[in-house]
N, C-alpha and C positions, 0 to 999 in steps of 0.2 A: 358126511365124511366118515369112511370106514377106517378102523385102526389097522395097521399092518398085521398080516397073518403071522402068528407065532406057533410053531409045533408044540404039542403038549409036552410038559416036562422041562421046558427050557426057561431059563431066567429071562426077564424082560430085556430086550435089546436096547441099544442106544436109540434106535429109530422109534421103537414103541414108547420109550420114556419121553422122547422129544414130542411125539404126537400127543401124549397125555398132558404134557406141560402146556403145549399150545392150546389144547382144548380147554384146560383150566383157565388160562389167561383170557381166552375169548369169552368164556362164561362169566368171569369176573368183570370184564369190561362191559358186557351186556347188562349185568345186574347194576353196575355203577351208573350207566347211562339211562337205563329204563326204569330203575326203581329208586336208587339212592339220590340221584340228581333232582328229580321232581319233588321228592319228599323233603329234601333239605334246602333247596334253593329256589323253588318255584319255576325252574326251567324244565321243559318237557319235550326234548327233541324227537322222541319216538311216538308221543301221543298216548302211550300206555299209562302214564301217570294220571292223565285225566280220566281214563277209563276206570282205573282202580281207586280213584279218589286221592291219589298221592299228591297231585298237583295242588289241590286245596290245602292239604296238610302243609306243603311247602310254603304256600302263600301266607298261611297263618303264622308259621314260624318266622318268616321274613318280617311280617308286620309286628310281631312281638319283639323281635330283635331290634327293630327300628324304634319301638316305644321305649325299650330299655335304654337304648342309646340317647334318646331324647330326654329321658328322666335323668341320666347321668349329666347331660349337657345342662339341664336346668339346675342341677346341684352345683355345677362348676361355674355357672354364669356369673358375671360381675354385674352390679347395678349400672345400667347404661346412663349416659348423659340424657337429661330430660328433654333436650332439644331434638326435634325430629330430624332424621337424616334426609338428604335430598333423594327423592324417588321412592321413599317408603310409603306404605299405605297409611293414610291419616283418617281419623274420625271426623265426622261432620257434626257441627253444632245443631241442636234441635230447638229452634226458638218456640216459645210458648208451650213447651212440653215439660213434664215432670222429670225428663231425662236431660242431662247436660250434653252427653255425647252419644253418637250412634255409629257403629262400624259393621259393615257386611264383608265377610270373607268367604270365598269359595275354595274348598279343598278338593283336590283330585284324589282318587283312590290311593291310600297309603301315605298321603301328604300330611305333614304336621305344621303347626305354627304356634308361636308364643305372642301373647298380647298382655302388656303390663301397665299398671298405673304407678306413677311415682308418688309415694306417700311418706308421711312422717309417723312416728310412733303414736298409736291410739287414734289416728285419723280414721274416719269411717266413710265407706263408699257403698252405695246401693248398686246392684247390678241385676240384669236379667238377660239371658241369652237363649235363643231358640235356633233350631235347624229347620230347613225346608222339608223335612220328612224323616230322614234316617237318623240313627243314633251315632254319636261320636264318642271316642275316648277323651276324657278330660282330666287334667291334673292342675288343681288350684294351689298355688304355692307362692313363696316370696323369697327374695335374697337381699341381704344388706349390702351397703357399699363396700367395695374392695374385699369381697368374700374370697377366702383362699380356695385353691382348686379342689381340695378335698371336702369343702363345705357341703353338708347335706341340706338341701333347700327345706325351709320351713313349710310344711304341707298343711293346707286348710281342708283339703278333701280331694278325692279322685273317684272315678268310676266311668260308667258308660250311660249316656243319656241323650235325649233329644231336646231337653230344656232344663234350665236351672235358674234360680233367682235367690236373692238374699242380700245380706249386708256383710261386707268384709271390713274387719277392724285390723288395722296394720299392727303387727306384733313388734315392729321395729322400723327405723328409717330404712328406706330402700324401695325396691320395685316389687309389686304384688299383682298377681293376675293369673292367667290361664295358659296352659299348653293344651292344644286340641290335636287329635289325629283322626283322620277318616279311615275307618277299618273296612268300609264297604267297597263294592265294585263300581259304584257310581259317584259322580261329583255331589258334594253336599255344601250348601251355603249356610254359614253361621251368621246370625245377626246379634250383635252385642250392644246393649244399651247401659250406660252408667251415669251416675250422678253422685255428688258428695264432695268430700274433702280429699282431693288429690290434685297434684300439679298438672299432670298431663297423662293422657292415654295414648299408647303407641305400640306399634308392632316391633318386636325385637328381632334383629337379624342374627 
């Protein structure tokens, strides 16, 4: 698109200024759609974000934002009733094993989940969890009953791993366990095994 012709020595006309304004708006819209959108939201309508690596940057930002929201949710969560809700995923008892309960959970890309044990102060629970290949983000923490909304969850540890094991000693009465998130592009199955002094193992909604 060519700008309107203006003779030398003349001030810009309304027509020329309008053309320049329209060009600037079109350029800004193109930058927003082709560069900013994939880099910030993981949406890439033009395909240029994938070519220049911006879509991957956007995917990482979205995943990190989801993890931050999940951490905030964990801090705000109340200790749930120990009785399982109808329809929720339940652990299976492992007869003749050193483990009391076993649970397998498949997480889709960017999906997260919380699994907790209802425990009293100083009770101990052994645990071991593994994935079927990839690493997952984990946050091991606990919340007391009737925790206020601004309560910061007691953290036992967090990181990225494909397997963890150990012993959890409850710092207080409440629910204690894990939040996991799948940061990869493929489904990952987590298998958790637990034993020890806890009332129930359950998935928190």
